[in-house]
PDB file of N, CA, C and O in Angstrom:
ATOM      1  N   MET A   1     -18.837  -6.903   3.301  1.00  0.00           N
ATOM      2  CA  MET A   1     -18.443  -5.687   2.037  1.00  0.00           C
ATOM      3  C   MET A   1     -16.641  -6.699   1.894  1.00  0.00           C
ATOM      4  O   MET A   1     -15.821  -7.327   2.564  1.00  0.00           O
ATOM      5  N   THR A   2     -16.980  -6.146   0.336  1.00  0.00           N
ATOM      6  CA  THR A   2     -15.559  -6.379  -0.150  1.00  0.00           C
ATOM      7  C   THR A   2     -14.638  -5.994  -0.067  1.00  0.00           C
ATOM      8  O   THR A   2     -13.767  -6.715  -0.554  1.00  0.00           O
ATOM      9  N   ALA A   3     -14.175  -4.720   0.536  1.00  0.00           N
ATOM     10  CA  ALA A   3     -13.146  -3.911   0.665  1.00  0.00           C
ATOM     11  C   ALA A   3     -12.294  -4.484   1.935  1.00  0.00           C
ATOM     12  O   ALA A   3     -11.085  -4.429   2.161  1.00  0.00           O
ATOM     13  N   ALA A   4     -13.469  -5.107   2.750  1.00  0.00           N
ATOM     14  CA  ALA A   4     -12.946  -5.485   4.388  1.00  0.00           C
ATOM     15  C   ALA A   4     -12.746  -7.175   4.577  1.00  0.00           C
ATOM     16  O   ALA A   4     -12.429  -7.843   5.561  1.00  0.00           O
ATOM     17  N   ARG A   5     -13.166  -7.643   2.820  1.00  0.00           N
ATOM     18  CA  ARG A   5     -12.705  -8.977   3.312  1.00  0.00           C
ATOM     19  C   ARG A   5     -11.706  -8.852   2.365  1.00  0.00           C
ATOM     20  O   ARG A   5     -10.918  -9.516   3.039  1.00  0.00           O
ATOM     21  N   LEU A   6     -11.096  -8.591   1.441  1.00  0.00           N
ATOM     22  CA  LEU A   6      -9.950  -8.231   0.370  1.00  0.00           C
ATOM     23  C   LEU A   6      -8.960  -7.785   1.206  1.00  0.00           C
ATOM     24  O   LEU A   6      -7.851  -8.259   0.962  1.00  0.00           O
ATOM     25  N   ARG A   7      -9.060  -6.716   2.473  1.00  0.00           N
ATOM     26  CA  ARG A   7      -8.130  -6.404   3.511  1.00  0.00           C
ATOM     27  C   ARG A   7      -7.636  -7.720   4.360  1.00  0.00           C
ATOM     28  O   ARG A   7      -6.489  -7.941   4.749  1.00  0.00           O
ATOM     29  N   ARG A   8      -8.672  -8.441   4.525  1.00  0.00           N
ATOM     30  CA  ARG A   8      -8.506  -9.312   5.492  1.00  0.00           C
ATOM     31  C   ARG A   8      -7.730 -10.668   4.397  1.00  0.00           C
ATOM     32  O   ARG A   8      -6.785 -11.451   4.489  1.00  0.00           O
ATOM     33  N   CYS A   9      -8.178 -10.527   3.976  1.00  0.00           N
ATOM     34  CA  CYS A   9      -7.683 -11.867   2.799  1.00  0.00           C
ATOM     35  C   CYS A   9      -5.501 -11.240   2.382  1.00  0.00           C
ATOM     36  O   CYS A   9      -4.490 -11.920   2.205  1.00  0.00           O
ATOM     37  N   LEU A  10      -5.682 -10.074   2.397  1.00  0.00           N
ATOM     38  CA  LEU A  10      -4.370  -9.993   1.995  1.00  0.00           C
ATOM     39  C   LEU A  10      -3.858  -9.659   3.501  1.00  0.00           C
ATOM     40  O   LEU A  10      -2.887 -10.355   3.800  1.00  0.00           O
ATOM     41  N   SER A  11      -4.180  -8.966   4.291  1.00  0.00           N
ATOM     42  CA  SER A  11      -3.736  -9.368   5.219  1.00  0.00           C
ATOM     43  C   SER A  11      -2.734 -10.744   6.880  1.00  0.00           C
ATOM     44  O   SER A  11      -1.994 -10.698   7.862  1.00  0.00           O
ATOM     45  N   ASP A  12      -3.773 -11.958   5.762  1.00  0.00           N
ATOM     46  CA  ASP A  12      -3.442 -12.935   6.324  1.00  0.00           C
ATOM     47  C   ASP A  12      -2.640 -14.033   5.414  1.00  0.00           C
ATOM     48  O   ASP A  12      -2.663 -15.244   5.194  1.00  0.00           O
ATOM     49  N   LEU A  13      -2.168 -13.270   5.158  1.00  0.00           N
ATOM     50  CA  LEU A  13      -1.469 -13.668   3.435  1.00  0.00           C
ATOM     51  C   LEU A  13       0.003 -13.276   3.894  1.00  0.00           C
ATOM     52  O   LEU A  13       0.698 -12.262   3.835  1.00  0.00           O
ATOM     53  N   VAL A  14       0.131 -14.495   4.350  1.00  0.00           N
ATOM     54  CA  VAL A  14       1.941 -14.079   4.448  1.00  0.00           C
ATOM     55  C   VAL A  14       2.812 -15.251   3.516  1.00  0.00           C
ATOM     56  O   VAL A  14       2.953 -16.463   3.354  1.00  0.00           O
ATOM     57  N   ILE A  15       3.460 -13.372   2.852  1.00  0.00           N
ATOM     58  CA  ILE A  15       4.701 -13.901   1.930  1.00  0.00           C
ATOM     59  C   ILE A  15       6.639 -14.268   2.544  1.00  0.00           C
ATOM     60  O   ILE A  15       7.508 -13.545   3.032  1.00  0.00           O
ATOM     61  N   ARG A  16       6.585 -15.516   2.228  1.00  0.00           N
ATOM     62  CA  ARG A  16       8.567 -15.356   2.440  1.00  0.00           C
ATOM     63  C   ARG A  16       9.194 -14.531   1.173  1.00  0.00           C
ATOM     64  O   ARG A  16       8.883 -14.490  -0.017  1.00  0.00           O
ATOM     65  N   SER A  17      10.254 -13.866   1.982  1.00  0.00           N
ATOM     66  CA  SER A  17      11.518 -13.430   1.001  1.00  0.00           C
ATOM     67  C   SER A  17      12.071 -14.419   0.740  1.00  0.00           C
ATOM     68  O   SER A  17      11.496 -15.458   1.063  1.00  0.00           O
ATOM     69  N   GLU A  18      13.530 -14.526  -0.013  1.00  0.00           N
ATOM     70  CA  GLU A  18      14.080 -15.178  -0.480  1.00  0.00           C
ATOM     71  C   GLU A  18      15.134 -15.839   0.701  1.00  0.00           C
ATOM     72  O   GLU A  18      15.536 -16.994   0.564  1.00  0.00           O
ATOM     73  N   ASP A  19      15.546 -14.999   1.874  1.00  0.00           N
ATOM     74  CA  ASP A  19      16.096 -15.725   3.040  1.00  0.00           C
ATOM     75  C   ASP A  19      15.255 -16.124   3.530  1.00  0.00           C
ATOM     76  O   ASP A  19      15.751 -16.209   4.653  1.00  0.00           O
ATOM     77  N   GLY A  20      13.477 -16.779   3.733  1.00  0.00           N
ATOM     78  CA  GLY A  20      12.538 -16.752   4.468  1.00  0.00           C
ATOM     79  C   GLY A  20      12.269 -16.162   5.207  1.00  0.00           C
ATOM     80  O   GLY A  20      11.505 -16.838   5.896  1.00  0.00           O
ATOM     81  N   GLN A  21      12.403 -14.951   5.741  1.00  0.00           N
ATOM     82  CA  GLN A  21      11.493 -13.680   6.297  1.00  0.00           C
ATOM     83  C   GLN A  21      10.158 -13.869   6.113  1.00  0.00           C
ATOM     84  O   GLN A  21       9.864 -14.835   5.410  1.00  0.00           O
ATOM     85  N   PRO A  22       9.440 -13.338   6.468  1.00  0.00           N
ATOM     86  CA  PRO A  22       7.192 -12.816   6.478  1.00  0.00           C
ATOM     87  C   PRO A  22       7.402 -12.081   6.347  1.00  0.00           C
ATOM     88  O   PRO A  22       8.005 -11.381   7.161  1.00  0.00           O
ATOM     89  N   ILE A  23       6.904 -11.609   4.788  1.00  0.00           N
ATOM     90  CA  ILE A  23       6.051 -10.358   4.669  1.00  0.00           C
ATOM     91  C   ILE A  23       5.087 -10.019   4.429  1.00  0.00           C
ATOM     92  O   ILE A  23       4.370 -10.385   3.497  1.00  0.00           O
ATOM     93  N   THR A  24       4.860  -9.145   5.340  1.00  0.00           N
ATOM     94  CA  THR A  24       2.879  -9.452   4.921  1.00  0.00           C
ATOM     95  C   THR A  24       2.618  -8.065   4.497  1.00  0.00           C
ATOM     96  O   THR A  24       3.410  -7.128   4.595  1.00  0.00           O
ATOM     97  N   ILE A  25       1.678  -8.039   4.119  1.00  0.00           N
ATOM     98  CA  ILE A  25       0.220  -6.901   3.104  1.00  0.00           C
ATOM     99  C   ILE A  25      -0.523  -6.345   4.017  1.00  0.00           C
ATOM    100  O   ILE A  25      -1.243  -7.037   4.736  1.00  0.00           O
ATOM    101  N   THR A  26      -0.457  -4.936   4.134  1.00  0.00           N
ATOM    102  CA  THR A  26      -1.569  -4.120   3.980  1.00  0.00           C
ATOM    103  C   THR A  26      -2.146  -3.009   3.392  1.00  0.00           C
ATOM    104  O   THR A  26      -1.407  -2.078   3.072  1.00  0.00           O
ATOM    105  N   ILE A  27      -4.008  -2.905   3.081  1.00  0.00           N
ATOM    106  CA  ILE A  27      -4.248  -1.604   2.212  1.00  0.00           C
ATOM    107  C   ILE A  27      -4.083  -1.316   2.752  1.00  0.00           C
ATOM    108  O   ILE A  27      -3.438  -1.618   3.756  1.00  0.00           O
ATOM    109  N   SER A  28      -4.940   0.044   2.168  1.00  0.00           N
ATOM    110  CA  SER A  28      -5.634   1.729   2.363  1.00  0.00           C
ATOM    111  C   SER A  28      -6.676   1.132   1.432  1.00  0.00           C
ATOM    112  O   SER A  28      -6.428   0.270   0.588  1.00  0.00           O
ATOM    113  N   ILE A  29      -7.777   1.633   1.649  1.00  0.00           N
ATOM    114  CA  ILE A  29      -9.262   1.497   0.205  1.00  0.00           C
ATOM    115  C   ILE A  29      -9.648   2.336   0.351  1.00  0.00           C
ATOM    116  O   ILE A  29      -9.675   2.539   1.565  1.00  0.00           O
ATOM    117  N   GLY A  30     -10.317   3.651  -0.543  1.00  0.00           N
ATOM    118  CA  GLY A  30     -11.277   4.441  -1.054  1.00  0.00           C
ATOM    119  C   GLY A  30     -12.219   4.604  -1.596  1.00  0.00           C
ATOM    120  O   GLY A  30     -12.226   4.807  -2.810  1.00  0.00           O
ATOM    121  N   ILE A  31     -13.515   4.559  -0.725  1.00  0.00           N
ATOM    122  CA  ILE A  31     -14.584   3.543  -1.650  1.00  0.00           C
ATOM    123  C   ILE A  31     -15.633   5.137  -2.073  1.00  0.00           C
ATOM    124  O   ILE A  31     -15.698   6.290  -1.647  1.00  0.00           O
ATOM    125  N   THR A  32     -16.257   4.373  -3.058  1.00  0.00           N
ATOM    126  CA  THR A  32     -17.255   6.241  -3.115  1.00  0.00           C
ATOM    127  C   THR A  32     -17.974   5.361  -4.212  1.00  0.00           C
ATOM    128  O   THR A  32     -17.663   4.276  -4.704  1.00  0.00           O
ATOM    129  N   THR A  33     -19.640   6.684  -4.540  1.00  0.00           N
ATOM    130  CA  THR A  33     -20.277   5.647  -5.207  1.00  0.00           C
ATOM    131  C   THR A  33     -20.394   6.865  -6.595  1.00  0.00           C
ATOM    132  O   THR A  33     -20.039   8.010  -6.874  1.00  0.00           O
ATOM    133  N   LEU A  34     -20.787   6.257  -6.898  1.00  0.00           N
ATOM    134  CA  LEU A  34     -21.218   7.632  -8.588  1.00  0.00           C
ATOM    135  C   LEU A  34     -22.836   7.827  -8.091  1.00  0.00           C
ATOM    136  O   LEU A  34     -23.756   7.012  -8.024  1.00  0.00           O
ATOM    137  N   ALA A  35     -22.740   9.753  -7.670  1.00  0.00           N
ATOM    138  CA  ALA A  35     -23.950   9.814  -7.684  1.00  0.00           C
ATOM    139  C   ALA A  35     -24.907  10.421  -8.874  1.00  0.00           C
ATOM    140  O   ALA A  35     -24.442  10.631  -9.994  1.00  0.00           O
ATOM    141  N   GLU A  36     -25.573  10.549  -8.716  1.00  0.00           N
ATOM    142  CA  GLU A  36     -26.852  11.111  -9.821  1.00  0.00           C
ATOM    143  C   GLU A  36     -26.486  12.291 -10.116  1.00  0.00           C
ATOM    144  O   GLU A  36     -27.208  12.442 -11.102  1.00  0.00           O
ATOM    145  N   ASP A  37     -25.764  13.515 -10.002  1.00  0.00           N
ATOM    146  CA  ASP A  37     -25.265  14.818 -10.355  1.00  0.00           C
ATOM    147  C   ASP A  37     -23.824  15.095 -10.469  1.00  0.00           C
ATOM    148  O   ASP A  37     -23.476  16.270 -10.356  1.00  0.00           O
ATOM    149  N   ASP A  38     -22.863  14.114 -10.693  1.00  0.00           N
ATOM    150  CA  ASP A  38     -22.172  13.289 -11.183  1.00  0.00           C
ATOM    151  C   ASP A  38     -21.722  14.238 -12.348  1.00  0.00           C
ATOM    152  O   ASP A  38     -22.832  14.725 -12.135  1.00  0.00           O
ATOM    153  N   ASP A  39     -21.407  14.677 -12.951  1.00  0.00           N
ATOM    154  CA  ASP A  39     -21.042  15.324 -14.833  1.00  0.00           C
ATOM    155  C   ASP A  39     -20.300  14.430 -14.904  1.00  0.00           C
ATOM    156  O   ASP A  39     -21.137  13.676 -15.400  1.00  0.00           O
ATOM    157  N   ASP A  40     -19.650  13.976 -14.858  1.00  0.00           N
ATOM    158  CA  ASP A  40     -18.039  12.930 -14.700  1.00  0.00           C
ATOM    159  C   ASP A  40     -17.263  12.317 -14.224  1.00  0.00           C
ATOM    160  O   ASP A  40     -17.268  12.775 -13.082  1.00  0.00           O
ATOM    161  N   MET A  41     -16.424  11.441 -14.249  1.00  0.00           N
ATOM    162  CA  MET A  41     -16.224  10.559 -13.840  1.00  0.00           C
ATOM    163  C   MET A  41     -14.625  10.843 -12.483  1.00  0.00           C
ATOM    164  O   MET A  41     -14.044  10.160 -11.640  1.00  0.00           O
ATOM    165  N   VAL A  42     -14.510  12.768 -13.230  1.00  0.00           N
ATOM    166  CA  VAL A  42     -13.469  12.745 -12.321  1.00  0.00           C
ATOM    167  C   VAL A  42     -13.780  13.469 -10.896  1.00  0.00           C
ATOM    168  O   VAL A  42     -13.017  13.264  -9.952  1.00  0.00           O
ATOM    169  N   SER A  43     -15.054  14.427 -10.737  1.00  0.00           N
ATOM    170  CA  SER A  43     -15.673  14.098  -9.704  1.00  0.00           C
ATOM    171  C   SER A  43     -15.655  12.122  -8.418  1.00  0.00           C
ATOM    172  O   SER A  43     -15.482  11.773  -7.250  1.00  0.00           O
ATOM    173  N   VAL A  44     -15.940  11.582  -9.660  1.00  0.00           N
ATOM    174  CA  VAL A  44     -16.148  10.610  -8.833  1.00  0.00           C
ATOM    175  C   VAL A  44     -14.760   9.949  -8.079  1.00  0.00           C
ATOM    176  O   VAL A  44     -14.814   9.604  -6.898  1.00  0.00           O
ATOM    177  N   PHE A  45     -13.249   9.780  -9.061  1.00  0.00           N
ATOM    178  CA  PHE A  45     -12.406   9.280  -8.793  1.00  0.00           C
ATOM    179  C   PHE A  45     -11.921  10.975  -7.710  1.00  0.00           C
ATOM    180  O   PHE A  45     -10.701  10.826  -7.637  1.00  0.00           O
ATOM    181  N   ASP A  46     -12.117  11.803  -7.239  1.00  0.00           N
ATOM    182  CA  ASP A  46     -11.830  12.667  -6.451  1.00  0.00           C
ATOM    183  C   ASP A  46     -12.319  12.527  -5.296  1.00  0.00           C
ATOM    184  O   ASP A  46     -11.680  13.002  -4.357  1.00  0.00           O
ATOM    185  N   ARG A  47     -13.531  11.868  -5.046  1.00  0.00           N
ATOM    186  CA  ARG A  47     -14.385  11.720  -3.747  1.00  0.00           C
ATOM    187  C   ARG A  47     -13.690  10.063  -3.343  1.00  0.00           C
ATOM    188  O   ARG A  47     -13.777   9.541  -2.232  1.00  0.00           O
ATOM    189  N   ALA A  48     -13.115   9.548  -4.369  1.00  0.00           N
ATOM    190  CA  ALA A  48     -12.714   8.329  -4.062  1.00  0.00           C
ATOM    191  C   ALA A  48     -11.028   7.833  -3.216  1.00  0.00           C
ATOM    192  O   ALA A  48     -10.546   6.924  -2.539  1.00  0.00           O
ATOM    193  N   ASP A  49     -10.643   9.204  -3.864  1.00  0.00           N
ATOM    194  CA  ASP A  49      -9.204   9.721  -4.044  1.00  0.00           C
ATOM    195  C   ASP A  49      -9.031  10.593  -1.945  1.00  0.00           C
ATOM    196  O   ASP A  49      -8.120  10.579  -1.117  1.00  0.00           O
ATOM    197  N   GLN A  50     -10.577  11.244  -1.954  1.00  0.00           N
ATOM    198  CA  GLN A  50      -9.814  11.705  -0.391  1.00  0.00           C
ATOM    199  C   GLN A  50     -10.912  10.894   0.377  1.00  0.00           C
ATOM    200  O   GLN A  50     -11.185  11.313   1.502  1.00  0.00           O
ATOM    201  N   ALA A  51     -11.625   9.711  -0.113  1.00  0.00           N
ATOM    202  CA  ALA A  51     -11.915   8.198   0.566  1.00  0.00           C
ATOM    203  C   ALA A  51     -10.883   7.629   1.085  1.00  0.00           C
ATOM    204  O   ALA A  51     -11.009   7.006   2.139  1.00  0.00           O
ATOM    205  N   LEU A  52      -9.479   7.747   0.352  1.00  0.00           N
ATOM    206  CA  LEU A  52      -8.069   6.624   0.560  1.00  0.00           C
ATOM    207  C   LEU A  52      -7.774   7.304   1.047  1.00  0.00           C
ATOM    208  O   LEU A  52      -7.265   6.660   1.964  1.00  0.00           O
ATOM    209  N   TYR A  53      -7.543   8.724   1.392  1.00  0.00           N
ATOM    210  CA  TYR A  53      -6.738   9.659   2.613  1.00  0.00           C
ATOM    211  C   TYR A  53      -7.315   9.320   3.995  1.00  0.00           C
ATOM    212  O   TYR A  53      -6.814   8.512   4.776  1.00  0.00           O
ATOM    213  N   GLN A  54      -8.345   9.982   4.184  1.00  0.00           N
ATOM    214  CA  GLN A  54      -9.053   9.122   5.070  1.00  0.00           C
ATOM    215  C   GLN A  54      -8.920   8.176   5.774  1.00  0.00           C
ATOM    216  O   GLN A  54      -8.893   8.101   7.003  1.00  0.00           O
ATOM    217  N   ALA A  55      -8.810   7.222   4.803  1.00  0.00           N
ATOM    218  CA  ALA A  55      -8.775   5.265   5.660  1.00  0.00           C
ATOM    219  C   ALA A  55      -7.019   5.123   5.815  1.00  0.00           C
ATOM    220  O   ALA A  55      -6.680   4.199   6.554  1.00  0.00           O
ATOM    221  N   LYS A  56      -5.849   5.963   5.178  1.00  0.00           N
ATOM    222  CA  LYS A  56      -4.835   6.732   5.276  1.00  0.00           C
ATOM    223  C   LYS A  56      -5.033   7.122   6.402  1.00  0.00           C
ATOM    224  O   LYS A  56      -5.061   6.164   7.174  1.00  0.00           O
ATOM    225  N   THR A  57      -5.221   8.276   6.998  1.00  0.00           N
ATOM    226  CA  THR A  57      -5.232   8.828   8.367  1.00  0.00           C
ATOM    227  C   THR A  57      -5.713   7.965   9.456  1.00  0.00           C
ATOM    228  O   THR A  57      -5.213   8.104  10.573  1.00  0.00           O
ATOM    229  N   LEU A  58      -6.789   6.939   9.215  1.00  0.00           N
ATOM    230  CA  LEU A  58      -6.946   6.479  10.642  1.00  0.00           C
ATOM    231  C   LEU A  58      -6.474   5.145  10.834  1.00  0.00           C
ATOM    232  O   LEU A  58      -6.950   4.298  11.591  1.00  0.00           O
ATOM    233  N   GLY A  59      -5.160   5.010   9.818  1.00  0.00           N
ATOM    234  CA  GLY A  59      -3.961   4.346  10.304  1.00  0.00           C
ATOM    235  C   GLY A  59      -3.952   3.136   9.104  1.00  0.00           C
ATOM    236  O   GLY A  59      -4.798   3.082   8.211  1.00  0.00           O
ATOM    237  N   ARG A  60      -2.671   2.044   9.286  1.00  0.00           N
ATOM    238  CA  ARG A  60      -3.038   1.105   7.633  1.00  0.00           C
ATOM    239  C   ARG A  60      -3.771   0.101   7.725  1.00  0.00           C
ATOM    240  O   ARG A  60      -4.106  -0.266   8.851  1.00  0.00           O
ATOM    241  N   ASN A  61      -4.123  -0.464   6.806  1.00  0.00           N
ATOM    242  CA  ASN A  61      -5.269  -1.159   6.769  1.00  0.00           C
ATOM    243  C   ASN A  61      -6.610  -1.311   7.094  1.00  0.00           C
ATOM    244  O   ASN A  61      -7.266  -2.005   7.870  1.00  0.00           O
ATOM    245  N   ARG A  62      -6.848  -0.315   6.130  1.00  0.00           N
ATOM    246  CA  ARG A  62      -8.762   0.235   6.363  1.00  0.00           C
ATOM    247  C   ARG A  62      -9.002   0.787   5.191  1.00  0.00           C
ATOM    248  O   ARG A  62      -8.249   1.430   4.459  1.00  0.00           O
ATOM    249  N   SER A  63     -10.163   0.472   5.060  1.00  0.00           N
ATOM    250  CA  SER A  63     -11.278   1.233   4.038  1.00  0.00           C
ATOM    251  C   SER A  63     -12.211   2.689   5.074  1.00  0.00           C
ATOM    252  O   SER A  63     -12.466   3.053   6.222  1.00  0.00           O
ATOM    253  N   TYR A  64     -12.456   3.154   3.204  1.00  0.00           N
ATOM    254  CA  TYR A  64     -12.861   4.643   4.396  1.00  0.00           C
ATOM    255  C   TYR A  64     -14.672   4.695   2.594  1.00  0.00           C
ATOM    256  O   TYR A  64     -14.551   4.245   1.454  1.00  0.00           O
ATOM    257  N   PHE A  65     -15.618   5.218   3.053  1.00  0.00           N
ATOM    258  CA  PHE A  65     -16.693   5.448   2.176  1.00  0.00           C
ATOM    259  C   PHE A  65     -16.579   6.618   2.315  1.00  0.00           C
ATOM    260  O   PHE A  65     -16.358   7.124   3.415  1.00  0.00           O
ATOM    261  N   ILE A  66     -16.754   7.527   0.833  1.00  0.00           N
ATOM    262  CA  ILE A  66     -17.410   8.555   1.410  1.00  0.00           C
ATOM    263  C   ILE A  66     -18.923   8.380   0.285  1.00  0.00           C
ATOM    264  O   ILE A  66     -19.881   9.142   0.416  1.00  0.00           O
TER     265      ILE A  66
END
């Protein structure tokens, strides 16, 4: 899954601050699909937002699909 690869790539990336301290990055991602009964994009974005909050509830650096 693309989201898992993206999370892995970002979490493996180490950025150095000006004083040389390592800075790591984690992301949480909410994923959904366009359903046949979606009347507009608002419902799609609402589901993606719900999925994002579910991913955050599960912990850092997660993705969740609704």
